[in-house]
C-alpha positions as CSV (number, residue, x, y, z in Angstrom):
1,M,59.9,-31.9,-14.3
2,S,61.5,-29.3,-11.5
3,D,59.5,-28.1,-8.7
4,S,59.4,-24.5,-10.5
5,D,57.2,-26.0,-13.3
6,D,54.0,-25.7,-11.5
7,D,51.1,-25.8,-14.1
8,S,48.4,-25.2,-11.3
9,P,46.4,-22.1,-12.4
10,Q,46.8,-18.9,-10.9
11,L,44.1,-16.5,-10.1
12,S,44.1,-12.9,-11.6
13,A,44.9,-10.0,-9.5
14,H,41.0,-9.0,-10.3
15,T,39.8,-12.3,-9.2
16,L,41.7,-12.2,-5.9
17,A,40.4,-8.5,-5.3
18,A,36.6,-9.8,-5.8
19,L,37.2,-12.9,-3.4
20,R,38.6,-10.4,-0.7
21,E,35.6,-8.1,-1.0
22,F,33.2,-10.9,-1.1
23,Y,34.8,-12.4,2.3
24,Q,34.7,-9.1,3.6
25,D,31.3,-8.6,2.8
26,Q,30.3,-12.0,4.3
27,E,32.2,-11.3,7.7
28,Q,30.3,-7.9,7.8
29,R,26.9,-9.7,7.6
30,T,27.9,-12.3,9.9
31,R,28.9,-9.3,12.6
32,H,25.5,-7.7,11.9
33,E,23.4,-11.3,12.3
34,E,25.2,-11.5,15.8
35,S,24.3,-7.9,16.6
36,V,20.7,-8.6,15.5
37,T,20.6,-11.9,17.8
38,N,22.0,-10.1,20.4
39,A,18.9,-7.7,20.4
40,L,16.3,-10.5,20.8
41,G,14.0,-9.9,23.7
42,S,14.7,-6.1,24.0
43,E,13.2,-3.2,22.3
44,D,16.6,-2.8,20.4
45,V,15.1,-5.6,18.0
46,F,12.8,-3.2,16.3
47,K,15.5,-1.0,15.3
48,T,17.7,-3.7,13.5
49,D,18.1,-3.9,9.9
50,L,18.4,-7.1,8.4
51,Q,19.8,-7.4,4.6
52,E,17.4,-8.3,1.8
53,N,17.5,-11.6,0.3
54,W,16.6,-11.3,-3.2
55,Q,16.3,-15.0,-3.7
56,L,13.4,-14.9,-1.4
57,S,12.4,-11.7,-3.5
58,Q,12.8,-9.2,-0.5
59,F,12.5,-5.7,-1.2
60,W,12.3,-3.3,1.8
61,Y,10.1,-0.2,1.8
62,D,11.9,3.1,2.1
63,D,11.2,4.7,5.6
64,D,8.5,7.4,4.7
65,S,6.6,4.3,2.9
66,A,6.8,2.1,6.0
67,V,5.6,5.0,8.3
68,R,2.5,5.6,5.8
69,L,1.6,1.9,5.7
70,A,2.1,1.4,9.6
71,E,0.4,4.9,10.3
72,A,-2.8,3.6,8.2
73,A,-2.9,0.0,9.7
74,L,-2.6,1.5,13.1
75,D,-5.3,4.2,12.7
76,A,-7.6,1.8,11.1
77,A,-7.2,-0.8,13.8
78,G,-7.9,1.4,16.7
79,R,-7.0,1.1,20.2
80,N,-6.3,-2.6,21.3
81,G,-6.9,-3.6,17.5
82,R,-5.1,-6.6,15.8
83,I,-3.2,-6.3,13.1
84,V,-1.0,-9.0,11.1
85,C,1.6,-8.4,8.6
86,I,2.1,-11.0,5.9
87,S,5.5,-10.7,4.1
88,A,6.1,-7.3,5.2
89,P,8.7,-7.2,7.9
90,T,9.6,-3.6,7.7
91,T,6.2,-2.4,8.1
92,Y,5.7,-4.9,11.1
93,K,8.8,-3.0,12.6
94,K,7.5,0.5,11.9
95,I,4.1,-0.7,13.5
96,K,5.7,-1.8,16.8
97,Q,7.9,1.5,16.9
98,L,4.7,3.6,16.3
99,D,2.2,1.7,18.2
100,K,0.6,3.8,21.3
101,N,-2.9,2.0,21.0
102,N,-1.6,-1.3,22.5
103,C,-2.2,-3.1,19.4
104,D,-1.7,-7.0,18.8
105,V,0.7,-7.1,15.9
106,K,2.0,-10.4,14.1
107,C,4.5,-11.1,11.6
108,L,4.2,-13.9,9.1
109,E,7.2,-14.5,7.5
110,Y,9.1,-17.6,5.3
111,D,12.4,-16.0,6.4
112,E,13.2,-17.5,9.7
113,R,15.6,-14.8,10.8
114,F,12.4,-13.0,11.8
115,K,12.4,-15.2,14.7
116,I,13.9,-12.4,16.3
117,F,10.5,-10.7,16.6
118,G,9.9,-13.6,19.4
119,E,6.1,-14.8,19.9
120,D,4.7,-12.1,17.3
121,F,6.7,-14.1,14.4
122,V,4.7,-16.8,12.7
123,F,6.5,-18.8,10.1
124,Y,4.3,-18.4,6.9
125,D,4.8,-20.4,3.4
126,Y,1.9,-19.0,0.9
127,R,2.2,-22.2,-0.8
128,D,0.5,-23.3,2.5
129,P,-1.9,-20.7,2.8
130,L,-3.8,-22.0,5.8
131,N,-1.1,-23.5,7.7
132,L,-2.1,-21.1,10.8
133,P,-3.6,-21.1,14.1
134,K,-7.5,-22.0,13.7
135,I,-8.7,-19.6,16.3
136,W,-7.2,-16.5,14.2
137,K,-9.8,-16.9,11.6
138,N,-11.4,-13.5,11.1
139,T,-9.9,-12.1,14.1
140,F,-7.7,-9.7,12.7
141,D,-8.9,-5.5,12.3
142,V,-6.4,-5.1,9.6
143,V,-4.6,-7.3,7.3
144,L,-1.5,-5.8,5.5
145,V,0.0,-8.0,3.0
146,D,2.9,-7.9,0.3
147,P,3.2,-11.0,-1.5
148,P,6.8,-12.1,-2.2
149,F,6.2,-13.0,-5.8
150,L,4.6,-11.0,-8.5
151,S,2.5,-13.9,-9.9
152,D,-1.2,-15.0,-10.1
153,E,-0.4,-18.2,-8.6
154,C,1.2,-16.3,-5.5
155,L,-1.5,-13.9,-5.0
156,C,-4.3,-16.1,-5.3
157,K,-3.1,-18.4,-2.5
158,T,-2.1,-15.2,-0.5
159,A,-5.5,-14.3,-0.8
160,V,-6.6,-17.6,0.8
161,T,-4.8,-16.6,4.0
162,V,-6.0,-12.9,3.7
163,K,-9.6,-13.8,3.9
164,F,-9.0,-16.6,6.5
165,L,-7.6,-14.0,8.8
166,A,-9.3,-10.6,8.0
167,K,-12.6,-9.3,10.0
168,D,-12.8,-6.9,7.2
169,K,-10.0,-3.9,6.5
170,I,-7.1,-5.1,3.9
171,I,-4.3,-3.4,2.8
172,L,-2.1,-4.9,0.0
173,C,0.8,-3.6,-1.9
174,T,2.0,-5.4,-4.8
175,G,2.7,-4.9,-8.5
176,A,0.4,-2.1,-10.4
177,V,-0.6,-5.1,-13.0
178,M,-2.1,-7.2,-10.4
179,E,-5.1,-4.7,-10.1
180,E,-7.8,-6.7,-11.8
181,L,-6.9,-10.0,-10.0
182,A,-6.6,-8.0,-6.7
183,L,-10.2,-6.3,-7.1
184,K,-11.6,-10.0,-8.1
185,L,-10.0,-11.8,-5.4
186,L,-10.1,-9.1,-2.4
187,Q,-12.3,-6.6,-3.6
188,V,-9.6,-3.8,-3.0
189,K,-9.0,-0.9,-5.2
190,P,-6.0,1.1,-5.7
191,C,-5.1,4.2,-3.6
192,K,-3.0,7.4,-4.6
193,F,-0.3,6.3,-2.2
194,Q,2.2,4.2,-3.8
195,P,4.8,2.6,-1.8
196,R,8.6,3.2,-2.5
197,H,11.3,0.7,-1.9
198,A,14.7,1.6,-0.4
199,N,16.8,0.1,-3.1
200,G,14.4,0.8,-6.0
201,L,12.1,-1.8,-7.9
202,Q,11.8,-1.8,-11.6
203,N,7.9,-2.7,-11.5
204,Q,5.6,-0.4,-11.0
205,F,4.2,-1.0,-7.4
206,A,0.9,0.0,-5.9
207,C,-1.3,-0.2,-2.7
208,F,-4.8,-1.4,-2.6
209,T,-7.4,-1.3,0.3
210,N,-11.4,-2.1,0.8
211,F,-11.7,0.9,3.0
212,E,-11.0,4.5,2.8
213,S,-7.6,5.9,4.8
214,N,-6.7,9.4,4.9
215,H,-3.0,8.1,5.1
216,L,-3.2,6.2,1.7
217,D,-5.9,8.4,-0.3
218,T,-3.1,11.1,-1.1
219,S,0.2,10.3,-3.1
């Protein structure tokens, strides 16, 4: 057999193009992650945008929705209030950008990329709902939560965390189909405001609270 008789498989032009696009995308993501890391410790960290990780069921709110939720949380917390965002990093960022009341804001997240938020970041896994500082019990004026998965199990376990952290006010964003369970677990009712996502979401989404909010009581 001559050297020219090479039976090794050859990639098609379409496959090669797809591979080039994949590697270019990976390189772009790496550069972006490096720029985010470089922003650590500065105010620029709240202006950075991390890509959604769909494997973690991440779907970021559009800017208008993040603003509405942030304003509602800040108004409800008041001056020097305490706010915790559970699985809602885009709202956490918006709260930090808009805060003029010197609020203490925490970001509970499974995705450790959000360590860029420094001491505000706390690793959180809904499957271990009480793995949190004991001194946080019932110390947050507002708990804003967006459970990562649309399931009874996820909402039930996340609700344990919410009830542990909350003084009283709760903002829950999740699928509209969870209304009955949300009421049972957290005594929250649907608002007129419906959060929207930057890249769209097939499931009908809703916002629930256990208090009145001018920011959320209009569509």
